[in-house]
C-alpha positions as CSV (number, residue, x, y, z in Angstrom):
1,M,62.8,117.5,135.4
2,Q,62.5,119.9,132.8
3,G,66.3,120.1,132.5
4,N,66.7,116.2,132.3
5,E,63.7,115.6,129.7
6,K,65.8,118.3,127.8
7,K,68.9,116.7,127.8
8,K,67.2,113.1,126.6
9,H,65.5,114.9,123.8
10,N,68.9,116.5,123.1
11,I,70.5,113.4,122.8
12,R,67.6,112.3,120.6
13,G,67.7,115.3,118.6
14,H,71.4,115.0,118.1
15,K,70.8,111.7,116.5
16,I,68.0,112.7,114.2
17,L,69.9,115.3,113.2
18,L,73.2,113.3,112.7
19,A,71.1,110.8,110.5
20,S,69.7,113.6,108.8
21,V,73.4,115.3,108.0
22,L,74.7,111.6,107.2
23,C,71.8,111.3,104.4
24,L,72.4,114.6,102.7
25,F,76.1,113.7,102.9
26,G,75.4,110.4,101.3
27,F,73.1,112.2,98.7
28,C,75.9,114.7,97.7
29,L,78.5,112.0,97.2
30,L,75.9,110.1,95.1
31,A,75.5,113.4,93.1
32,Q,79.2,114.2,92.8
33,K,81.1,110.5,92.5
34,P,78.9,108.4,90.9
35,V,82.1,105.8,90.7
36,Q,82.0,105.7,94.6
37,N,78.3,105.1,95.4
38,K,79.1,102.3,97.5
39,Q,81.2,104.9,100.0
40,S,78.1,106.6,100.8
41,R,76.1,105.8,104.0
42,P,72.7,106.0,102.3
43,Q,74.0,103.9,99.3
44,Q,75.3,101.2,101.7
45,E,72.3,100.7,103.8
46,A,70.3,100.6,100.5
47,K,72.5,97.9,99.3
48,V,72.3,96.1,102.6
49,Q,68.7,96.1,102.6
50,A,67.9,93.8,100.2
51,P,66.4,91.8,101.4
52,K,65.6,94.0,104.5
53,K,66.1,91.9,107.8
54,Q,63.0,91.9,110.0
55,Q,63.6,94.0,113.1
56,A,63.5,91.9,116.5
57,K,60.8,92.8,118.8
58,S,62.3,91.6,121.7
59,K,62.4,93.4,125.0
60,V,65.6,95.3,126.5
61,Y,65.9,93.6,130.1
62,L,67.6,95.3,133.0
63,I,69.3,92.4,134.4
64,H,70.9,94.3,137.6
65,S,71.7,97.5,139.1
66,D,72.8,97.9,142.9
67,M,69.7,100.8,143.1
68,L,66.6,101.4,141.3
69,R,64.7,104.9,141.8
70,K,62.1,107.2,140.1
71,D,62.9,110.8,139.6
72,S,60.2,113.4,138.7
73,R,62.4,115.0,136.0
74,H,62.3,111.8,133.9
75,P,58.7,110.4,134.5
76,D,59.2,107.7,131.5
77,A,62.3,106.6,132.9
78,Q,63.8,104.2,135.7
79,V,67.2,105.6,137.2
80,V,69.4,102.8,137.9
81,T,73.1,103.1,139.1
82,G,75.7,100.9,140.3
83,N,76.9,97.7,138.3
84,V,74.2,98.2,135.8
85,V,73.7,95.4,133.3
86,F,71.1,95.2,130.3
87,R,70.4,92.7,128.0
88,H,68.7,92.6,124.7
89,D,68.8,89.4,122.9
90,S,72.4,87.9,123.0
91,V,74.1,91.5,123.6
92,Y,74.9,92.3,127.1
93,M,75.6,96.2,128.1
94,Y,77.5,97.4,131.2
95,C,77.2,101.0,132.7
96,D,77.7,102.7,136.1
97,S,74.3,104.5,135.5
98,A,71.5,104.9,133.1
99,Y,67.9,106.1,132.3
100,Y,66.0,103.0,131.4
101,Y,63.0,103.4,129.3
102,D,61.4,100.0,129.7
103,K,58.1,100.8,127.5
104,L,59.9,102.2,124.7
105,G,62.9,99.7,124.9
106,S,65.5,101.7,125.4
107,F,68.1,103.4,127.7
108,E,70.7,105.9,128.2
109,A,73.9,104.7,129.9
110,F,77.0,106.7,131.4
111,S,80.4,105.7,132.6
112,N,82.4,103.0,132.1
113,V,80.0,101.7,129.1
114,K,80.5,98.2,127.8
115,M,78.8,96.3,125.2
116,N,79.5,92.5,124.8
117,Q,77.8,90.7,121.4
118,G,79.1,87.3,121.6
119,D,82.9,86.8,122.6
120,T,84.3,88.6,119.7
121,L,83.0,92.1,119.6
122,F,83.4,94.8,122.6
123,L,82.3,97.8,122.6
124,Y,83.3,100.5,125.2
125,G,82.8,104.4,125.9
126,D,81.6,107.1,128.3
127,R,78.1,107.3,126.9
128,L,75.8,105.3,125.4
129,Y,72.2,105.4,124.0
130,Y,70.4,102.0,122.8
131,D,67.6,101.7,120.9
132,G,66.1,98.0,121.1
133,N,63.3,98.7,118.3
134,T,65.8,100.0,115.7
135,Q,68.9,98.1,117.4
136,I,71.3,100.8,117.1
137,A,73.8,101.8,119.8
138,E,75.1,105.4,119.8
139,V,78.4,105.3,121.9
140,R,80.2,108.6,122.7
141,N,83.2,109.8,123.9
142,N,86.7,107.9,124.4
143,V,84.9,104.9,122.2
144,R,86.8,101.8,121.5
145,M,85.3,98.8,119.5
146,E,87.3,95.5,119.7
147,N,86.7,92.7,116.8
148,R,89.6,89.9,117.7
149,N,92.9,91.4,116.6
150,T,91.2,94.8,115.2
151,T,90.7,97.8,117.3
152,L,88.5,101.0,116.1
153,L,89.0,104.2,118.2
154,T,87.0,107.4,117.9
155,D,84.5,109.9,120.2
156,S,81.3,109.3,118.1
157,L,80.5,105.9,117.0
158,N,77.0,104.4,115.8
159,Y,76.9,100.6,116.0
160,D,74.1,98.8,114.0
161,R,73.0,95.3,115.0
162,L,70.9,94.6,112.6
163,Y,73.5,95.0,109.7
164,N,76.4,94.4,112.2
165,L,77.9,97.7,110.9
166,G,79.9,100.5,113.0
167,Y,80.2,103.9,111.5
168,F,82.2,107.0,113.1
169,F,81.9,110.6,111.7
170,D,84.0,112.6,113.6
171,G,87.4,111.1,113.1
172,G,88.4,107.9,114.2
173,T,91.4,105.2,113.9
174,L,91.3,101.3,113.0
175,M,94.3,99.4,114.0
176,D,95.0,95.6,113.3
177,E,98.4,93.5,113.6
178,Q,100.2,95.4,110.6
179,N,98.4,98.7,109.8
180,V,97.0,101.8,111.4
181,L,94.2,103.5,109.2
182,T,92.7,107.1,110.4
183,S,90.2,109.2,108.6
184,E,87.1,111.5,109.3
185,W,84.4,109.1,108.4
186,G,84.5,105.5,108.2
187,E,82.7,102.3,108.9
188,Y,83.4,98.7,109.7
189,N,81.6,95.7,109.7
190,P,82.9,92.9,112.3
191,S,81.2,89.9,110.0
192,T,83.0,90.8,106.9
193,K,86.1,92.6,108.1
194,Q,85.6,95.0,105.6
195,S,85.9,98.9,106.2
196,V,85.3,102.1,104.1
197,F,87.0,105.2,104.8
198,N,87.0,108.7,103.9
199,Y,88.3,112.1,103.8
200,N,92.1,112.8,104.9
201,V,92.6,109.0,104.8
202,K,95.8,107.3,106.0
203,L,97.1,104.2,106.2
204,V,100.6,103.7,108.0
205,N,102.4,100.6,107.7
206,P,105.9,99.7,109.0
207,Q,107.2,99.5,105.3
208,F,104.9,102.1,103.7
209,T,102.2,105.0,104.4
210,L,99.2,105.5,102.3
211,T,97.2,108.3,101.7
212,S,93.9,108.8,100.0
213,D,90.6,110.5,100.1
214,T,88.5,107.1,100.0
215,L,89.8,103.9,100.7
216,E,88.4,100.4,101.4
217,Y,90.3,98.0,103.6
218,N,89.6,94.2,104.8
219,T,91.2,93.5,108.2
220,Q,91.5,89.9,107.3
221,S,92.6,89.7,103.8
222,K,95.2,92.7,104.4
223,V,94.1,94.0,100.9
224,A,93.4,97.9,100.5
225,E,90.9,98.7,97.8
226,I,91.8,102.3,96.2
227,V,88.8,103.8,95.0
228,G,90.1,107.7,94.4
229,P,93.2,109.2,94.2
230,S,95.9,107.6,96.2
231,D,99.9,107.9,96.9
232,I,102.1,105.2,98.3
233,L,104.9,106.4,100.0
234,S,108.0,104.3,100.9
235,D,111.7,104.6,101.5
236,N,112.7,104.2,98.2
237,N,109.2,104.7,95.8
238,H,106.1,106.4,95.1
239,I,102.8,104.8,94.0
240,Y,100.1,107.2,92.5
241,S,97.2,105.6,91.9
242,E,93.2,105.7,91.4
243,Q,91.7,102.4,91.2
244,G,93.0,99.0,92.1
245,T,94.0,96.8,94.9
246,Y,97.3,96.8,97.5
247,N,98.0,93.8,99.7
248,T,99.5,95.3,102.6
249,A,100.7,92.1,103.9
250,T,102.2,90.8,100.4
251,G,103.3,93.9,98.8
252,K,101.4,93.2,95.8
253,A,99.5,95.8,93.9
254,A,97.1,95.5,90.7
255,L,96.6,99.2,89.8
256,Y,94.4,100.8,87.0
257,Q,93.4,103.8,85.4
258,R,97.4,105.2,84.5
259,S,99.1,104.2,87.6
260,I,102.5,105.5,88.2
261,I,105.4,103.9,89.8
262,T,108.2,106.0,90.8
263,N,111.7,104.7,92.3
264,D,115.2,106.5,92.4
265,A,113.8,109.0,89.6
266,K,112.5,106.4,87.3
267,Q,109.0,106.2,86.5
268,L,106.7,103.3,85.4
269,T,103.4,104.5,84.2
270,G,100.8,102.3,82.2
271,D,96.6,101.8,81.9
272,T,97.4,98.6,84.1
273,L,100.3,97.9,86.2
274,F,101.2,95.0,88.7
275,Y,103.9,95.5,91.2
276,D,105.7,93.4,93.9
277,R,107.3,95.7,96.7
278,N,109.2,92.6,97.8
279,T,110.8,91.9,94.5
280,G,110.8,95.4,93.0
281,V,109.5,94.1,89.8
282,G,106.8,96.2,88.2
283,E,104.7,95.2,84.8
284,A,102.8,97.6,82.7
285,F,100.4,97.1,80.1
286,S,98.9,99.6,77.5
287,H,100.3,102.8,76.9
288,M,103.5,101.9,78.9
289,E,105.9,104.5,79.6
290,M,109.6,104.0,81.8
291,R,111.0,107.5,82.3
292,D,114.4,108.4,83.5
293,T,113.9,111.7,84.7
294,I,117.8,112.3,85.6
295,N,119.4,110.7,82.3
296,K,116.3,111.9,80.4
297,N,115.5,109.1,78.5
298,M,112.1,106.9,78.3
299,M,110.7,103.7,77.1
300,T,107.2,103.2,75.6
301,G,105.1,100.3,74.2
302,E,102.3,98.4,75.0
303,Y,104.2,96.3,77.5
304,G,106.8,96.7,79.7
305,Y,108.8,95.2,82.2
306,Y,110.8,96.8,85.4
307,N,112.9,95.5,88.2
308,E,113.6,98.5,90.3
309,K,116.1,96.1,92.6
310,T,118.3,94.9,89.5
311,K,117.7,97.9,87.0
312,Y,116.5,95.5,84.3
313,A,113.8,97.1,82.2
314,F,112.2,95.4,79.1
315,A,109.5,96.8,76.6
316,T,107.8,95.3,73.6
317,D,105.1,95.7,71.1
318,K,105.6,99.0,69.4
319,A,108.3,99.5,71.5
320,V,110.0,102.9,71.3
321,A,113.5,104.2,73.1
322,I,113.4,108.2,73.2
323,D,116.6,110.0,74.5
324,Y,115.6,114.0,75.1
325,S,118.7,114.8,77.1
326,Q,119.7,117.1,74.2
327,G,117.4,119.8,72.5
328,D,116.8,117.5,69.8
329,S,115.5,114.1,70.7
330,L,116.4,110.9,69.1
331,Y,113.6,108.3,68.9
332,L,114.4,104.5,68.3
333,H,111.8,101.7,67.6
334,A,112.6,98.2,67.3
335,D,110.5,94.3,68.3
336,T,112.1,94.4,71.6
337,L,113.8,97.0,73.3
338,M,116.1,95.8,76.7
339,M,118.0,97.7,79.3
340,E,120.4,95.9,81.5
341,T,122.6,97.6,84.3
342,F,126.1,95.6,85.2
343,H,128.0,96.1,88.7
344,L,124.9,98.0,90.7
345,D,126.1,100.3,93.3
346,T,129.9,100.2,92.2
347,D,132.2,102.3,90.5
348,S,132.2,100.3,87.5
349,M,128.5,100.7,86.9
350,H,127.1,100.5,83.3
351,R,124.0,100.0,81.3
352,E,123.6,98.4,77.9
353,M,120.3,99.1,75.9
354,R,119.5,96.1,73.3
355,A,117.1,96.3,70.6
356,F,116.1,93.7,68.7
357,H,114.8,93.1,65.0
358,K,113.7,95.8,62.5
359,V,115.6,98.8,64.5
360,R,114.7,102.3,62.8
361,F,115.6,105.2,64.8
362,Y,115.3,109.4,63.9
363,R,117.0,112.5,65.2
364,T,117.0,115.7,62.8
365,D,121.1,115.2,62.4
366,M,121.2,111.4,62.3
367,Q,118.7,108.9,61.5
368,G,119.6,104.8,60.9
369,V,118.2,101.4,59.9
370,A,119.6,98.0,61.1
371,D,118.6,94.5,62.0
372,S,119.3,95.0,65.9
373,L,122.0,97.4,68.1
374,V,123.4,97.6,71.2
375,F,124.4,100.9,73.0
376,A,127.0,100.7,76.1
377,T,127.0,103.7,78.4
378,K,130.5,102.2,79.4
379,D,132.4,103.5,76.3
380,S,129.2,105.5,74.6
381,C,129.0,103.2,71.7
382,L,126.1,102.2,69.7
383,T,126.6,99.4,67.5
384,L,124.4,98.4,64.7
385,Y,124.6,94.8,63.3
386,K,123.3,93.1,60.1
387,D,122.7,95.5,57.5
388,P,123.0,98.8,59.3
389,I,122.7,102.1,57.2
390,L,123.5,105.3,58.9
391,W,122.6,108.7,57.5
392,N,123.8,112.4,58.4
393,Q,122.0,115.2,56.2
394,N,123.2,114.2,52.9
395,Q,125.7,111.8,53.7
396,Q,125.0,107.9,53.9
397,L,127.2,105.4,55.8
398,V,126.6,101.5,54.8
399,G,128.7,98.4,56.1
400,E,128.2,94.8,57.7
401,K,128.7,96.6,61.1
402,V,128.5,100.2,62.2
403,C,129.7,101.4,65.5
404,I,129.0,105.3,66.4
405,Y,130.6,106.7,69.6
406,F,128.8,109.5,71.5
407,N,130.0,112.2,73.7
408,D,127.6,113.6,76.1
409,S,124.7,112.5,73.7
410,T,126.1,114.1,70.7
411,I,128.0,112.0,67.9
412,E,131.5,112.1,67.9
413,R,132.8,109.6,65.4
414,A,131.7,106.5,63.1
415,H,133.5,103.3,62.6
416,I,131.9,101.2,59.3
417,I,133.5,97.6,58.9
418,N,133.5,95.6,56.4
419,Q,132.0,96.5,52.9
420,A,132.2,100.2,53.9
421,L,130.3,102.5,51.7
422,S,130.1,106.4,52.0
423,V,127.6,108.2,49.6
424,E,127.5,111.9,49.4
425,Q,124.5,113.1,47.5
426,I,125.0,116.2,45.3
427,D,122.0,116.3,42.9
428,S,119.0,114.1,42.1
429,T,121.8,111.7,39.7
430,K,125.2,112.4,40.9
431,Y,126.9,110.9,44.1
432,N,130.4,111.6,45.5
433,Q,131.0,107.9,46.5
434,V,133.8,106.0,48.6
435,S,134.3,102.5,49.7
436,G,136.4,100.3,51.1
437,K,137.0,97.6,53.7
438,E,136.7,99.7,57.0
439,M,135.8,103.6,57.3
440,K,136.2,106.0,60.0
441,S,134.0,109.0,60.2
442,Y,134.3,111.8,62.6
443,F,131.9,114.6,63.4
444,R,131.9,118.2,65.0
445,N,129.0,119.9,65.9
446,K,126.9,117.1,64.5
447,Q,128.6,117.3,61.3
448,M,131.0,115.0,59.2
449,Y,134.3,116.8,59.0
450,K,136.8,113.9,58.0
451,T,136.5,110.2,57.1
452,E,139.1,107.9,56.9
453,V,138.9,104.8,54.4
454,I,141.2,101.7,54.8
455,G,141.7,98.8,52.1
456,S,140.9,98.3,48.5
457,V,139.7,101.9,48.2
458,R,137.6,102.9,45.5
459,V,136.4,106.6,44.9
460,V,133.9,108.6,42.3
461,Y,134.5,112.2,42.8
462,Y,133.0,115.4,41.5
463,P,135.3,118.2,42.2
464,M,134.1,122.1,41.8
465,D,135.3,125.2,40.9
466,A,135.0,128.3,43.3
467,D,131.5,128.7,42.3
468,S,130.5,125.2,42.6
469,T,130.6,124.7,39.1
470,L,131.2,120.7,38.7
471,I,134.7,120.5,36.5
472,G,134.4,116.9,35.9
473,M,134.2,113.4,37.7
474,N,137.5,111.5,39.5
475,V,137.5,107.8,39.4
476,S,140.3,106.8,41.6
477,E,141.8,103.5,43.5
478,T,143.9,103.6,46.4
479,S,145.4,101.6,49.8
480,K,144.3,104.8,52.2
481,L,142.2,107.7,51.7
482,D,141.6,110.9,54.1
483,V,138.6,112.9,52.9
484,Y,138.2,116.3,54.6
485,L,134.7,118.4,54.8
486,E,133.7,121.9,55.6
487,N,130.0,122.5,55.7
488,Q,129.1,119.4,54.7
489,K,131.0,120.0,51.6
490,L,134.3,118.4,49.8
491,E,137.4,120.3,50.9
492,K,140.2,117.9,49.7
493,M,141.0,114.2,49.4
494,V,144.6,112.7,50.3
495,M,145.4,109.3,49.1
496,S,148.5,107.2,50.1
497,P,150.7,105.7,49.6
498,K,149.9,105.6,46.1
499,S,146.5,106.2,43.8
500,S,145.8,105.9,40.1
501,G,142.9,107.6,38.7
502,T,141.0,109.4,36.0
503,L,139.5,112.7,35.8
504,Y,136.9,112.9,33.3
505,P,135.1,116.0,31.8
506,M,131.4,116.4,32.5
507,T,130.9,115.9,28.8
508,Q,132.9,112.8,28.3
509,I,131.8,110.6,31.4
510,P,131.7,106.9,30.0
511,A,128.4,105.1,30.7
512,G,128.4,103.1,34.0
513,K,131.5,104.8,35.5
514,D,129.5,107.2,37.5
515,K,128.7,104.6,40.2
516,L,130.6,102.2,42.1
517,D,130.0,98.5,41.9
518,N,128.2,98.2,45.6
519,F,126.5,101.7,45.1
520,V,123.2,101.9,46.4
521,W,121.3,104.9,47.5
522,F,118.8,103.8,50.1
523,D,116.5,106.9,50.2
524,Y,113.6,104.5,50.3
525,I,114.6,103.0,53.3
526,R,115.6,106.4,55.4
527,P,113.0,107.3,58.2
528,K,111.4,110.4,57.3
529,N,110.2,111.6,61.2
530,K,109.7,110.2,64.1
531,Q,106.6,108.6,63.2
532,D,108.2,106.9,60.4
533,I,110.3,104.9,62.3
534,F,107.2,102.3,62.3
535,N,107.4,101.6,59.2
536,W,109.8,98.8,58.1
537,V,111.4,98.7,55.1
538,P,113.6,95.8,53.7
539,K,116.2,96.4,51.1
540,K,115.7,95.3,47.8
541,V,117.0,91.9,46.6
542,T,119.6,93.7,44.2
543,D,120.5,95.9,47.2
544,Q,121.7,93.2,49.4
545,L,125.6,93.1,50.7
546,K,127.5,90.7,49.3
547,K,128.3,87.9,52.0
548,S,131.7,87.9,53.3
549,V,133.2,84.6,52.5
550,R,136.5,83.7,53.7
551,G,138.7,81.2,51.3
552,P,140.3,77.9,52.6
553,V,143.0,79.0,55.1
554,E,146.3,77.0,54.0
555,L,148.2,75.4,56.9
556,P,152.1,74.8,56.9
557,N,153.0,71.9,55.8
558,Q,149.7,70.9,54.7
559,H,150.7,68.6,51.8
560,L,152.1,66.2,55.0
561,F,148.8,66.1,56.7
562,E,147.4,65.4,53.0
563,K,149.8,62.6,52.6
564,K,149.4,61.2,55.8
565,K,145.7,61.1,55.6
566,K,146.3,59.0,51.9
567,E,148.3,56.2,53.7
568,E,146.0,55.8,56.3
């Protein structure tokens, strides 16, 4: 008798101890994680209790048993065995044997325990303690809760009928048609289909796996709410987020607090991210960053778009492209940046980056401005359009269009097309100048060592003696010019096939002869550092390039066409 009484009190004591531990645990969560208050059991109960439901006073009835007897070891209980059935309100509970405490409105059930609440909720286990006053069912060992298409498996489950809430605290698994969730602690509401999981949470889907420390999940909507550090892994991408929602059915996610999407070594980061797993489209808002960890480049801005299937990227609003593949990073800004990939997954695959309007870029060895540009990996060519200007140390290149060719991110040559002008600054007032129809400059170790000028070549040049003393100023004209430099200093010039020129002593330079007609030193436009790329400075009206105007083309036998026109 004492042994059974002790067993009964142990079960009740276990319940009281368990409730105390859960309350203490919830208080700790409240103190340590204020953002996750709704995860803790005490907070959940406090929230549900407003307004508080009225506890039922109805009796727990013994409906059937094959045998009923008294046991001196349990004077307050009736021992019932064989096909035992209890009813409390609309709930039916079954077992093989039980201790029935009629006056207390409770019972302890053993073996083949089953609890039916309507036709939607079924609860199974090996042991059950049910209190009719609190309407709490404590089910232990091989516990299974079934609610339509949702199944919860655990070894320790408490089900609160007043709040229609089942919670486990010793590890459990929740399964629906698509997902399997496991955690150390959790709760599930059959009415709202809402569940909360804590500690070593893992959601397994055929297409991905989600791991977290805290997760909310609705079995009806299939939406997982991320409320703590979480990772979503699939075959080709990885999502990290600390706050947001993820629809496990549609694959659509809304993520906040600097979430990161990684795909094939490409990362999309933003304060707010929207992602569609099926289309592969990700959008980032506020402090956006798109990083290519293989090619070592990135784009930043306030808005970004990336399609992981087509490898198309788009950035705007303070957009910046950064290349850090070399020791010295290149920073490029424009109103809009685009990255497009062609012939994907083929040997001919190549990319193009386009920048539109108010382009400014900076690297310690090279700076430039233009209205727009295109960089193609196919030929490693950077093309600047509409009023482009390029600087390399004390060298300046200007033209209608500039093409810059790279070798492993290092400038190799530059091609200036139409109205080409090269200027080398000697001091604050003197400049070596070369102009022509087109110009080709070659670089070695990031320094210009040769320039070819073709068509209508004009030169203003200050030769020096061995101690760098200026000898005079040479003004020349020719058809083709080759300029050779050493350590950024002019070494020699070769003019062909013929040239005409005059060397003026330094004291006899005529006024106005020291500048070519199209000379402009655009130092006021030049980006000074990586922060200066955001400061757009337009050309002065007086410094604009002349418009290229083609004259009328005289057709063969033009007079015959004009004669026929007059006859008509």
